[in-house]
C-alpha positions as CSV (number, residue, x, y, z in Angstrom):
1,M,-40.5,-12.4,-12.0
2,S,-39.0,-12.3,-8.4
3,S,-39.8,-16.1,-8.2
4,F,-37.6,-16.5,-11.1
5,F,-34.7,-14.6,-9.6
6,D,-35.3,-16.4,-6.3
7,T,-34.9,-19.8,-8.1
8,F,-31.9,-18.7,-10.1
9,F,-30.2,-17.6,-6.7
10,I,-30.7,-20.7,-4.6
11,S,-29.8,-22.9,-7.8
12,S,-26.6,-20.8,-8.2
13,I,-25.6,-21.6,-4.4
14,A,-26.4,-25.3,-5.2
15,S,-24.4,-25.4,-8.3
16,M,-21.5,-23.7,-6.4
17,I,-21.3,-26.4,-3.8
18,S,-22.1,-29.3,-5.9
19,K,-19.6,-28.5,-8.7
20,T,-16.7,-27.7,-6.3
21,T,-17.4,-31.0,-4.3
22,S,-17.4,-33.1,-7.5
23,A,-14.4,-31.4,-9.3
24,P,-11.8,-34.0,-9.0
25,V,-14.2,-36.5,-10.3
26,E,-15.2,-34.3,-13.2
27,L,-11.6,-34.1,-14.0
28,W,-11.3,-37.9,-13.9
29,R,-14.4,-38.1,-16.2
30,I,-13.0,-35.7,-18.8
31,Q,-9.6,-37.7,-18.7
32,R,-11.3,-41.0,-19.2
33,Q,-13.3,-39.7,-22.2
34,N,-10.0,-38.5,-23.9
35,S,-7.4,-40.9,-22.6
36,F,-5.5,-40.3,-25.8
37,I,-4.3,-36.9,-24.4
38,P,-0.8,-37.2,-22.6
39,H,-0.8,-37.5,-18.9
40,S,-4.5,-37.8,-18.7
41,S,-4.8,-39.5,-15.3
42,L,-5.5,-38.4,-11.7
43,R,-2.2,-39.9,-10.7
44,A,-0.2,-37.9,-13.4
45,V,-1.9,-34.7,-12.2
46,I,-0.9,-35.2,-8.5
47,K,2.7,-36.1,-9.6
48,K,3.3,-33.4,-12.1
49,E,1.2,-30.6,-10.8
50,G,0.2,-31.4,-7.2
51,I,-3.0,-32.1,-5.3
52,R,-4.6,-28.9,-5.7
53,Y,-4.7,-29.3,-9.4
54,L,-7.2,-32.0,-9.1
55,W,-9.4,-28.8,-9.1
56,K,-7.8,-27.4,-12.1
57,G,-10.5,-26.0,-14.5
58,N,-12.9,-25.5,-11.5
59,G,-12.7,-21.7,-11.8
60,V,-14.2,-21.8,-15.2
61,N,-16.5,-24.7,-14.4
62,L,-18.1,-22.5,-11.9
63,A,-18.2,-19.7,-14.3
64,K,-19.8,-22.0,-16.7
65,G,-21.8,-24.2,-14.4
66,I,-23.4,-21.7,-12.1
67,P,-25.1,-19.7,-14.8
68,Q,-26.0,-22.8,-16.9
69,Y,-27.5,-24.9,-14.0
70,S,-29.2,-21.9,-12.4
71,L,-30.6,-20.7,-15.7
72,N,-31.6,-24.3,-16.5
73,Y,-33.4,-24.7,-13.2
74,A,-35.1,-21.3,-13.2
75,L,-36.2,-21.8,-16.8
76,F,-37.5,-25.3,-16.2
77,K,-39.6,-24.1,-13.4
78,E,-41.1,-21.3,-15.6
79,F,-41.7,-23.6,-18.6
80,N,-43.2,-26.4,-16.3
81,D,-45.8,-23.8,-14.8
82,T,-46.8,-23.3,-18.4
83,V,-46.8,-26.8,-20.0
84,D,-46.9,-28.8,-17.1
85,N,-44.6,-31.4,-18.7
86,R,-41.4,-32.0,-17.0
87,L,-39.7,-33.8,-19.8
88,I,-40.5,-31.1,-22.5
89,S,-39.8,-28.2,-20.0
90,G,-36.4,-30.0,-19.0
91,V,-35.3,-30.5,-22.7
92,I,-36.1,-26.8,-23.6
93,S,-34.5,-25.3,-20.5
94,G,-31.6,-27.5,-21.0
95,S,-31.0,-26.4,-24.5
96,C,-31.4,-22.7,-23.7
97,S,-28.9,-22.9,-20.8
98,I,-26.2,-24.8,-22.8
99,G,-26.6,-22.5,-25.7
100,V,-25.9,-19.4,-23.4
101,I,-22.7,-20.6,-22.0
102,Y,-21.2,-23.1,-24.7
103,P,-17.8,-21.3,-25.1
104,L,-17.1,-21.7,-21.5
105,E,-17.8,-25.4,-21.8
106,T,-15.2,-25.6,-24.5
107,T,-12.9,-23.5,-22.3
108,R,-13.3,-25.7,-19.3
109,T,-12.3,-28.8,-21.5
110,F,-9.1,-27.1,-22.6
111,L,-8.1,-26.1,-19.2
112,S,-8.7,-29.5,-17.7
113,L,-6.8,-31.4,-20.2
114,Q,-3.7,-29.3,-20.4
115,T,-0.6,-30.0,-18.1
116,N,1.1,-27.3,-16.1
117,K,-0.5,-24.6,-18.2
118,N,1.4,-25.6,-21.3
119,K,-1.2,-24.2,-23.5
120,Y,-3.4,-21.7,-21.7
121,N,-3.1,-19.4,-18.7
122,G,-6.8,-19.0,-18.0
123,I,-10.2,-18.4,-19.4
124,F,-9.6,-15.2,-21.4
125,D,-6.2,-16.8,-22.8
126,V,-8.3,-19.6,-24.4
127,I,-10.7,-17.2,-25.7
128,K,-8.1,-15.1,-27.3
129,K,-6.1,-17.8,-28.7
130,N,-9.0,-19.7,-30.4
131,K,-11.2,-18.7,-33.2
132,Y,-15.0,-18.2,-32.8
133,N,-15.8,-21.6,-34.6
134,N,-13.2,-23.4,-32.4
135,L,-15.0,-22.6,-29.3
136,Y,-18.3,-23.7,-30.6
137,R,-17.2,-27.0,-32.0
138,G,-19.7,-29.8,-30.8
139,F,-22.3,-27.2,-30.1
140,S,-25.3,-28.9,-32.1
141,M,-24.6,-32.2,-30.4
142,S,-24.5,-30.4,-27.0
143,L,-27.9,-28.7,-27.7
144,F,-29.5,-32.2,-28.3
145,G,-27.5,-34.0,-25.7
146,F,-27.8,-31.7,-22.5
147,G,-31.4,-30.9,-23.4
148,T,-32.1,-34.7,-23.4
149,F,-30.2,-35.2,-20.1
150,S,-32.0,-32.2,-18.5
151,G,-35.4,-33.5,-19.5
152,L,-34.8,-36.9,-18.2
153,L,-33.0,-35.8,-15.2
154,F,-36.2,-33.6,-14.0
155,S,-38.7,-36.3,-15.0
156,F,-36.8,-39.1,-13.2
157,Q,-36.1,-37.0,-10.2
158,N,-39.7,-36.1,-9.6
159,I,-40.7,-39.8,-10.1
160,I,-38.3,-40.8,-7.3
161,N,-39.3,-38.1,-5.1
162,E,-43.1,-39.1,-5.3
163,K,-42.7,-42.8,-5.1
164,H,-39.8,-42.9,-2.6
165,P,-39.7,-39.6,-0.5
166,N,-37.0,-41.2,1.7
167,L,-34.6,-41.0,-1.0
168,I,-34.7,-37.2,-1.5
169,P,-31.1,-36.6,-0.3
170,I,-29.9,-38.9,-3.2
171,S,-32.8,-38.7,-5.5
172,G,-30.9,-36.4,-7.8
173,G,-28.0,-38.7,-8.2
174,I,-30.2,-41.8,-8.8
175,A,-32.2,-39.7,-11.4
176,S,-28.8,-38.6,-13.0
177,I,-27.8,-42.2,-13.5
178,G,-30.8,-43.0,-15.7
179,A,-30.6,-39.8,-17.8
180,L,-26.9,-40.2,-18.3
181,T,-27.2,-43.8,-19.3
182,L,-29.7,-42.8,-22.3
183,S,-27.9,-39.5,-23.1
184,Y,-24.1,-40.4,-22.7
185,P,-22.9,-40.9,-26.2
186,T,-23.9,-37.4,-27.1
187,D,-21.6,-36.1,-24.5
188,L,-18.7,-38.1,-25.6
189,L,-19.3,-37.1,-29.2
190,R,-19.5,-33.4,-28.4
191,R,-16.3,-33.7,-26.2
192,R,-14.3,-35.4,-29.3
193,M,-15.5,-32.5,-31.5
194,Q,-14.5,-29.9,-29.1
195,L,-10.9,-31.0,-29.0
196,Q,-10.1,-30.6,-32.7
197,N,-7.1,-28.5,-33.0
198,F,-6.2,-28.9,-29.3
199,D,-3.4,-31.2,-29.5
200,K,-1.6,-33.4,-32.2
201,T,-2.7,-36.5,-30.2
202,V,-6.3,-35.8,-30.9
203,P,-7.8,-37.7,-33.9
204,Y,-9.0,-35.6,-36.8
205,Y,-12.6,-35.9,-37.7
206,K,-14.4,-34.4,-40.7
207,N,-17.9,-34.2,-39.3
208,Y,-20.1,-36.3,-36.9
209,R,-20.6,-39.1,-39.4
210,D,-16.8,-39.5,-39.6
211,L,-16.5,-39.3,-35.9
212,I,-19.1,-42.1,-35.4
213,Q,-17.5,-44.2,-38.1
214,K,-14.2,-43.9,-36.8
215,I,-15.0,-44.5,-33.1
216,Y,-17.1,-47.7,-33.9
217,K,-14.1,-48.9,-36.2
218,N,-11.3,-48.2,-33.8
219,E,-13.1,-48.9,-30.4
220,G,-16.4,-50.7,-31.2
221,I,-19.6,-50.0,-29.4
222,Y,-17.7,-49.5,-26.1
223,G,-16.0,-46.4,-27.5
224,F,-19.2,-44.6,-27.4
225,Y,-19.4,-45.2,-23.6
226,R,-15.7,-44.6,-22.7
227,G,-15.6,-42.9,-19.5
228,L,-19.2,-43.9,-18.4
229,F,-18.2,-45.2,-14.8
230,P,-16.3,-41.9,-13.9
231,N,-19.5,-40.1,-15.4
232,Y,-21.7,-42.2,-13.0
233,C,-19.6,-41.3,-10.0
234,K,-19.4,-37.6,-10.8
235,S,-23.1,-37.3,-11.7
236,F,-24.3,-39.2,-8.7
237,L,-22.2,-37.1,-6.5
238,Q,-22.9,-33.7,-7.9
239,W,-26.6,-34.0,-8.5
240,S,-27.3,-35.7,-5.3
241,V,-25.7,-32.6,-3.5
242,H,-27.2,-30.2,-6.2
243,F,-30.8,-31.3,-5.7
244,Y,-30.7,-31.9,-1.9
245,I,-29.4,-28.3,-1.4
246,L,-32.1,-27.1,-3.7
247,H,-34.6,-29.1,-1.4
248,L,-33.4,-27.5,1.6
249,L,-33.1,-23.9,0.4
250,E,-36.5,-24.2,-1.3
251,S,-38.0,-25.3,2.0
252,Q,-36.5,-22.5,3.8
253,L,-37.7,-20.1,1.2
254,K,-41.3,-21.3,1.4
255,S,-41.3,-21.1,5.2
256,K,-40.0,-17.5,5.1
257,R,-42.7,-16.4,2.6
258,S,-45.5,-18.2,4.7
259,S,-44.4,-16.6,7.7
């Protein structure tokens, strides 16, 4: 069990550093996915709120991301030791980890897309002002989507490390591009469902079928990939940093144990 907590701990450090490093790009990503929200651009954030607000929502992002990604990685290691299949282990661990922290995922989205705290003053204010089902909108899609992303991410990253060990510093970033390309529409659909009742500018969707039909009708196939480029930028930066720090910390941990 100690190995589980060791893995959880070093993954927490990697998550904190990688999340904070990529926070402005993460904000840009969410804005591009939901460009119908007023003032949803980095330029507007800098002009109306100041440069430091490029990191708005990062507090809840860390409160969400650290347990999510740490649990994801620790569970992945445990499952993979049992089933020896990185894809299956990643799918299971990803679904479990997003299931545990999902209300914080919705909270992060709300805090990132507001302007000058015009809706909420922080994490607890979001939770206080929203009903239980509001915080879980898009949950089923997120279980499927992040589980798929996680499974593909761990699989691709391992393949890259084995075939191109010189790419270890960026192998996580490269792997995330492949995983994101295949799983991206699920992230966009989940985000749109999360934003129901957030603002009058948000289109209303009865269910996922209605959401898919309206996106296709109004935006075409491109609508399902809106914000993909910012996602590539954010994922490449975040997962390159994340996996490289994991690599360094795991190497130190192994050397300490062997000595």
